[in-house]
C-alpha positions, -999 to +999 in steps of 0.1 A: -070-169+151-053-198+134-032-194+102-058-210+078-083-183+090-061-154+080-069-140+046-046-110+046-010-105+059-005-068+066+032-060+061+045-028+077+081-016+071+092+010+096+122+030+107+124+058+133+087+067+132+071+060+166+043+085+163+034+076+127+035+039+134+011+042+163-012+062+141-010+036+114-018+008+139-048+028+151-061+027+116-056-010+114-074-015+147-105-001+131-106-026+102-132-053+103-147-079+080-115-096+069-094-118+091-058-104+091-025-104+109+001-078+112+039-081+107+061-051+115+097-050+104+117-023+121+151-009+110+154+020+134+188+032+144+177+034+181+147+019+198+122+003+175+093+024+164+068+002+183+085+008+216+062+036+228+032+034+251+007+043+224+020+017+200+021-010+227-015-001+236-026-008+201-005-039+197-019-053+229-055-044+219-051-061+185-037-092+202-065-092+227-090-091+198-073-122+182-051-104+157-016-118+156+010-091+156+046-102+148+075-078+156+109-081+139+141-061+143+154-067+108+190-053+108+212-042+093+192-022+067+200-033+032+175-011+013+138-010+009+136-037-017+153-061+007+131-049+036+100-057+015+114-091+004+119-100+041+084-090+049+070-111+021+090-141+034+071-138+066+037-140+049+016-170+041-020-156+037-036-156+002-032-118+000-006-094+014-011-057+021+020-035+020+011-006+043+036+022+048+042+033+084+028+068+077-006+059+063-038+060+083-067+039+070-103+049+076-127+021+086-136-003+058-105+001+036-091-034+042-125-050+034-129-029+003-094-038-010-099-075-003-134-075-019-121-057-050-091-081-053-115-110-052-141-095-076-117-080-101-095-112-102-063-092-108-029-093-094-031-062-071-054-034-061-042-002-044-057+026-023-036+057-031-027+076+000-041+111+001-028+143+017-056+160+034-034+191+036-041+194-001-079+190+002-084+224-013-056+220-039-075+209-070-054+199-100-076+191-130-046+192-153-031+162-134-062+139-137-067+139-175-054+104-177-080+090-154-098+060-169-122+036-152-117-001-158-148-014-176-155-050-185-127-064-162-091-057-154-066-067-181-028-071-179-009-041-190+028-035-198+039+000-192+071+016-205+086+046-187+073+078-204+052+057-227+013+054-229-002+051-194+029+064-176+013+098-168-012+080-146+012+084-117+000+120-115-034+108-104-020+102-070-004+135-063-017+157-035-054+148-030-062+141-066-078+107-059-099+122-032-112+148-056-119+121-083-139+101-058-159+131-049-166+138-086-179+103-090-201+105-060-184+078-040-170+100-013-175+135+000-169+156+031-205+155+042-210+118+035-207+090+060-177+067+056-183+048+023-193+012+027-167-014+018-186-029-011-188+005-029-158+012-051-148+023-086-117+005-102-094+026-124-062+022-144-029+030-127+008+033-133+015+023-097+002+030-063+022+041-033+017+034+004-012+010+005-013-019-020-030-053-017-014-081-037-026-116-045+004-132-029+007-159-055+008-133-083+035-113-065+056-144-060+050-154-096+064-120-107+095-125-086+084-105-055+113-083-044+140-108-051+157-082-073+170-064-042+204-079-048+206-063-082+200-027-070+220-004-047+208-003-011+197+034-015+176+026-046+140+038-047+110+028-068+112-008-058+075-008-053+070+006-088+091-021-104+074-050-085+039-036-091+045-032-128+058-068-131+025-080-114+005-057-137+021-071-168+010-107-158-022-103-139-034-067-142-038-040-115-063-014-104-066+015-081-099+019-063-120+049-054-126+060-027-091+052-015-097+059+022-059+059+028-044+091+042-008+101+042+002+116+076+024+141+057+054+136+079+089+142+063+102+112+044+121+086+063+143+080+032+158+115+023+188+100+005+176+083-026+198+068-053+189+053-086+154+043-095+149+005-095+129+009-127+159+026-144+185+002-129+167-030-139+154-020-173+184-002-186 
């Protein structure tokens, strides 16, 4: 597959997660309908996360099927914002998917995200990762802010704790899964939803699986702010997404089809929020 054919660069940051990364790669291997390539940036203290037989099997399978897979040991670690900035510097496709190393995608998610980004003509679309361990944990009090985008996606500027900020609760536990079921676009007894079927809705931000228009992300500054936040800062994805949202608009999509593997966080020590540090 030559570079001009690639429509999506899938960018995967990883650190010390060999089992999770192999599972994430298995989800990517099932994606069809959109030409993509994969870039993995590893910051493990020991062997890279891809250095296991399961991960190598999937990497070799992807390459055999014509999917370019680039592997980088990006050291020393200088924080997640810098890690994401490095990954963006490796990309050249019109769209970039930031996919966390502990998220499994069901078939059709990449095509659904890409189709939605093209059709909605906004800066980013996200598939909020769902915890199936919470499939029976219904939280109606956390989804009262849910609002479908109607008549096109518009730019929005959100202020912390201001209007729209509470939308972050939409993505707790399995809330988005339950919303998709309530709208009839997903359900435990249904086949995997087709890629062309989705409902766009308003978000505050989306964690784990976000497809950007690469030009829109670069226009908003990408992750170049990494030099202005401590290396242990968190919320770098929130800050970058909201800058894109203010310029080009953003949407979540239902059904999400992205599932959190529910492993312990790889970033237990978190400092200041990038949103707080950069908007103070």
